[in-house]
C-alpha positions in Angstrom: 0.4 4.2 13.9 -3.0 5.8 14.5 -5.8 3.4 15.0 -8.6 6.0 14.7 -10.6 7.2 11.7 -10.7 10.5 9.9 -13.8 11.9 8.2 -12.5 14.7 5.9 -15.6 16.4 4.3 -15.3 18.8 1.4 -17.9 21.3 2.6 -21.6 21.9 1.9 -22.6 18.8 3.8 -26.3 18.6 3.0 -27.8 15.4 1.7 -25.1 13.1 3.1 -24.3 14.7 6.4 -26.4 12.3 8.5 -24.5 9.4 6.9 -21.2 11.0 7.7 -22.2 11.8 11.3 -23.6 8.3 11.9 -20.4 6.7 10.5 -18.2 9.0 12.7 -20.2 8.1 15.8 -19.9 4.4 15.0 -16.2 4.7 14.4 -15.8 6.4 17.8 -17.5 3.5 19.5 -21.1 4.4 19.5 -23.6 7.0 20.6 -23.0 6.3 24.3 -19.7 8.2 24.1 -18.9 11.9 24.4 -18.2 14.0 21.3 -16.5 17.4 21.1 -17.8 20.1 18.7 -15.1 22.6 17.7 -16.5 25.8 16.1 -13.3 27.9 16.1 -13.5 28.5 12.3 -17.2 29.5 12.3 -17.2 33.1 13.5 -20.1 34.6 15.5 -22.8 32.7 17.3 -20.9 29.6 18.7 -23.8 28.7 21.0 -26.4 28.7 18.2 -24.1 26.6 16.0 -23.5 24.2 19.0 -27.2 23.8 19.6 -27.9 22.9 16.0 -25.2 20.3 16.1 -26.6 18.9 19.3 -29.8 18.3 17.4 -27.8 16.5 14.6 -26.0 14.3 17.1 -29.3 13.6 18.9 -30.8 12.3 15.7 -28.0 9.7 15.7 -28.8 8.7 19.3 -26.2 10.9 21.2 -27.7 12.6 24.2 -27.3 16.4 24.3 -25.2 16.1 27.5 -22.7 14.0 25.6 -21.9 16.7 23.0 -19.4 19.2 24.4 -18.7 22.7 23.0 -15.0 23.5 23.0 -14.8 27.2 23.8 -12.1 28.2 21.3 -13.3 30.9 18.8 -12.1 33.8 16.7 -10.4 36.2 19.2 -13.2 38.8 18.8 -16.0 36.2 19.6 -17.5 35.4 23.0 -20.1 32.8 23.8 -23.2 33.5 25.8 -21.2 33.3 29.0 -18.9 36.0 27.7 -16.1 33.5 27.5 -13.4 32.5 25.0 -10.5 30.2 26.0 -8.6 31.8 23.1 -6.0 29.1 22.8 -5.6 25.4 23.3 -3.5 25.7 26.4 -6.2 27.2 28.6 -6.5 25.1 31.8 -10.2 24.6 31.4 -9.8 22.4 28.3 -8.4 19.0 29.6 -11.6 18.5 31.7 -13.8 19.2 28.7 -12.0 16.6 26.6 -12.2 13.9 29.4 -14.0 10.9 28.0 -14.4 12.3 24.5 -14.1 9.7 21.7 -14.9 11.8 18.7 -14.6 15.4 17.5 -16.1 17.5 14.7 -14.5 20.7 13.3 -17.0 23.0 11.6 -16.4 25.1 8.5 -15.5 28.8 8.2 -11.9 30.1 8.2 -9.1 27.6 9.1 -6.9 30.6 10.1 -8.7 30.8 13.5 -8.5 27.0 14.1 -4.8 27.1 13.5 -4.4 30.0 15.9 -6.4 28.2 18.6 -4.6 24.9 18.4 -1.1 25.8 17.5 1.4 27.8 19.5 3.2 30.7 17.7 6.2 28.5 17.3 4.1 25.8 15.6 4.1 23.3 18.4 0.8 21.7 19.5 -1.2 23.1 22.3 -2.4 20.8 25.1 -5.9 20.6 23.4 -4.3 19.5 20.1 -2.3 16.9 22.0 -5.5 15.6 23.5 -7.2 15.3 20.1 -4.2 13.4 18.7 -4.4 11.1 21.7 -8.1 10.5 20.9 -7.2 9.7 17.3 -4.2 7.4 18.2 -6.4 5.4 20.5 -9.2 4.6 18.1 -11.4 7.7 18.2 -12.8 9.5 15.3 -11.9 13.0 14.1 -14.0 14.8 11.4 -14.5 18.2 9.9 -16.0 19.9 6.9 -14.6 22.7 4.6 -12.2 24.6 6.9 -12.6 21.7 9.2 -11.2 19.5 6.4 -8.3 21.9 5.5 -6.9 21.7 9.0 -6.6 17.9 8.9 -3.3 17.7 7.0 0.1 18.7 8.3 0.6 20.9 5.3 -2.4 23.2 5.1 -3.8 25.4 2.4 -4.7 28.6 4.2 -6.2 30.6 1.3 -5.9 31.3 -2.4 -7.4 30.2 -5.7 -6.2 29.0 -9.1 -6.0 32.7 -10.1 -3.7 33.4 -7.1 -1.3 30.7 -8.4 -1.1 32.6 -11.7 -1.1 36.1 -10.5 0.2 36.4 -6.9 3.3 35.5 -4.9 2.7 32.4 -2.8 3.1 32.9 1.0 4.2 30.4 3.5 2.7 31.6 6.8 -0.2 33.7 8.1 1.9 36.7 9.1 0.3 39.1 6.7 -3.2 37.5 6.7 -5.0 40.1 8.7 -3.7 42.8 6.3 -4.7 40.6 3.3 -8.3 40.3 4.6 -8.5 44.0 5.1 -7.3 44.8 1.6 -9.6 45.3 -1.4 -7.6 43.0 -3.6 -10.1 40.5 -5.1 -7.4 37.8 -5.4 -6.0 36.6 -2.1 -2.6 34.9 -2.5 -2.1 31.2 -2.0 -1.0 30.5 1.6 0.8 27.3 2.4 1.1 26.9 6.1 0.8 24.4 9.0 -2.3 22.4 9.8 -3.1 20.3 12.8 -1.4 17.1 11.4 -4.0 14.4 11.7 -3.5 13.4 8.1 0.2 13.2 7.2 0.0 11.4 3.9 -0.9 14.4 1.7 -2.2 17.9 1.4 -6.0 18.3 1.8 -8.2 20.7 -0.2 -12.0 21.0 -0.1 -15.0 22.3 -2.1 -13.1 20.7 -4.9 -15.8 20.0 -7.5 -17.4 23.5 -7.4 -14.5 25.8 -6.9 -11.4 26.1 -9.3 -8.7 24.7 -7.1 -6.8 22.1 -9.0 -3.8 24.4 -9.7 -3.6 25.6 -6.1 -3.6 22.0 -4.9 -0.8 21.1 -7.3 1.2 24.3 -6.5 0.8 23.5 -2.7 2.2 20.0 -3.3 5.1 21.3 -5.4 6.1 24.2 -3.2 5.5 23.1 0.4 8.8 23.0 2.3 8.0 19.6 3.9 8.1 17.8 0.6 4.5 16.5 0.8 3.9 15.8 -2.9 0.4 14.2 -3.0 -2.8 16.2 -2.9 -6.3 15.1 -2.0 -9.2 17.3 -3.2 -12.5 16.5 -1.5 -15.8 17.4 -3.2 -18.7 19.0 -1.5 -21.2 16.8 0.4 -18.5 14.1 0.3 -16.1 12.7 2.9 -12.8 11.1 2.5 -12.6 8.4 5.2 -9.2 7.4 6.3 -8.5 4.5 8.6 -4.9 3.2 8.7 -3.8 2.8 5.1 -7.3 2.7 3.7 -9.0 5.6 2.0 -12.7 5.3 1.1 -15.4 7.7 0.0 -18.7 8.5 1.6 -21.2 10.9 0.0 -22.4 12.2 -3.3 -19.3 13.1 -5.2 -15.6 12.3 -5.3 -12.1 12.6 -4.0 -9.4 13.7 -6.5 -5.8 12.7 -6.0 -3.0 14.7 -7.6 0.2 12.6 -7.3 3.1 15.1 -7.8 5.9 12.9 -6.7 7.4 12.7 -10.2 6.0 16.0 -11.4 7.9 18.9 -12.9 7.1 22.6 -12.3 8.5 25.0 -14.8 6.4 28.1 -13.8 3.2 28.9 -11.8 0.4 26.9 -13.4 2.8 24.9 -15.6 3.3 21.3 -14.6 4.0 18.0 -16.2 3.9 14.4 -15.1 1.2 14.9 -12.5 -0.7 11.6 -12.1 -4.4 12.3 -11.6 -7.0 9.9 -10.0 -10.6 10.2 -9.0 -12.5 7.9 -6.6 -16.1 7.9 -5.6 -18.2 5.9 -3.1 -17.5 2.2 -3.7 -13.9 2.8 -4.8 -10.9 2.8 -2.5 -7.2 3.6 -2.2 -4.5 1.7 -0.3 -2.1 4.5 0.8 0.9 2.3 1.5 0.7 0.2 -1.7 -0.6 3.1 -3.9 -3.2 0.9 -5.3 -6.6 2.2 -6.4 -9.5 -0.3 -6.4 -12.4 0.9 -8.6 -15.9 -0.5 -8.2 -16.4 -0.7 -12.0 -14.0 -0.6 -14.9 -14.8 0.3 -18.5 -11.3 -0.3 -19.8 -12.3 -3.6 -21.5 -15.4 -2.2 -23.2 -15.4 -1.0 -26.8 -14.6 2.7 -26.9 -17.3 5.1 -28.2 -16.9 8.6 -29.5 -19.1 11.6 -29.0 -18.4 15.2 -30.0 -16.0 16.6 -27.4 -17.2 18.8 -24.6 -14.3 21.0 -23.8 -15.6 22.3 -20.4 -12.8 20.8 -18.3 -10.8 23.5 -16.7 -9.7 22.5 -13.3 -12.8 20.8 -11.8 -14.9 24.0 -12.0 -18.0 22.0 -12.6 -18.1 18.4 -11.7 -20.8 17.1 -14.1 -19.0 18.7 -17.1 -15.6 17.3 -15.9 -17.1 13.8 -15.4 -18.5 13.9 -18.9 -15.3 15.2 -20.4 -13.1 12.5 -18.7 -15.5 9.6 -19.6 -16.1 10.5 -23.2 -12.8 12.1 -24.3 -10.2 10.3 -22.1 -11.5 6.9 -21.0 -13.8 5.9 -23.9 -12.7 7.8 -27.0 -11.3 5.7 -29.9 -7.6 5.9 -30.2 -7.7 6.9 -33.8 -9.8 10.0 -32.9 -7.4 11.1 -30.1 -4.2 13.2 -30.9 -0.9 11.7 -29.9 1.7 13.3 -27.7 5.1 12.1 -28.9 6.9 13.4 -25.9 4.8 11.4 -23.5 4.0 8.5 -25.9 0.3 8.8 -25.0 -3.0 9.8 -26.5 -4.6 12.9 -24.9 -7.6 15.2 -24.6 -7.4 18.9 -23.8 -9.6 21.3 -21.9 -9.0 25.0 -21.3 -9.8 27.5 -18.6 -9.6 31.3 -19.1 -9.7 33.8 -16.3 -9.0 37.5 -15.7 -6.2 38.7 -13.5 -5.8 42.4 -13.0 -7.4 43.1 -16.4 -5.2 40.6 -18.3 -6.7 37.4 -19.6 -4.9 34.2 -18.7 -5.4 30.7 -20.2 -4.5 27.3 -18.8 -4.6 24.3 -21.0 -5.2 21.0 -19.2 -3.8 18.1 -21.2 -5.1 14.7 -19.9 -3.0 11.8 -21.2 -4.2 8.3 -21.4 -1.7 5.5 -21.1 -1.5 1.7 -20.7 -2.4 2.0 -16.9 -5.3 4.4 -17.4 -8.6 2.8 -16.4 -12.0 3.9 -15.1 -15.7 3.8 -15.3 -18.8 6.0 -15.4 -21.8 5.6 -13.2 -23.3 8.7 -11.6 -19.8 10.1 -11.7 -16.5 9.2 -13.4 -13.9 7.3 -11.4 -10.5 6.9 -13.0 -6.9 6.2 -12.2 -3.6 6.6 -14.1 -4.4 9.8 -16.1 -1.3 11.9 -16.6 -1.8 15.6 -16.4 0.2 18.4 -18.1 -0.8 22.1 -17.8 0.4 25.1 -19.6 -0.5 28.6 -18.4 0.0 31.9 -20.3 -1.4 35.4 -20.7 -3.5 36.0 -23.8 -5.0 38.8 -25.8 -8.7 38.6 -26.4 
């Protein structure tokens, strides 16, 4: 079992990045150690990106000489030396990783990171093996946005909620270059192989500001490895994994979509998905499946406020928090409709989108049962909310 720590950040790391970086450095053993910066997803300007991160590490006490740029980039990119190692089997890389106790993957496009660290047959390159050895022996591995997507064994390579409803899901990157060159505004959902640091679920990112709930559930339901739990990480937030423990660091939340008992009848149509949300101060024991919430409003007298139906798929975190708190956790039972099939009270939100000129609606039914609990502070944390979705085309 790995003894290291993962820092899986959902992107747009602004206000809380220093806290994440400080925690990663401490988890790796302290600022006296070496740290690797991996900018393979970031595109042009690897040296400029590297120098900015050197400054970030320096604020945390790490000397510039102890921050190492790993020269693996988009194949068309060269650094200031005119060099690109291109793949993780280049003979120069083992020396660069010598003594490294922590690594950070930047954002961008996870496609290039996968190409750099995985061989065409999916086996790990020598560089990836070295990173896994760092993790297994107590080091720290972190990344943001695309750098978070690559953390799981099953990786979401591209796509949106609209792609789930209107495009065929792909299971590799074989046609990715052609997709990027096309003028189709909706890229298909791509489920492919990540770098495998986090094996307990599928990771998604930018989860509170981009409509990605359907794509996370679809990835859980369709991936051939049978990984049925999804973890959606919000912006400026890190999911911190150490052993069986998951905690949260940052300004927003981590959403867990447990699809192990879920049923899929069509793209965007799911039932029996168990939905949870944790924020800083809350935690999850992965082995026991137990969520520990810092506060719990379940024993308080419910209150009722006119429903706010802006709930569709975590498009906007404040609206979703308000919806869940008022309409699911705290609403009086006699004011909630009853679902006879599930035997639970529920609240509904709807999301409408355009796909190729046709309107599509997805109804999100959030069901409250005996095990549902949660609380509202700056955000809404909850556990045990059952989710049913129904997708269809509509005429406006």
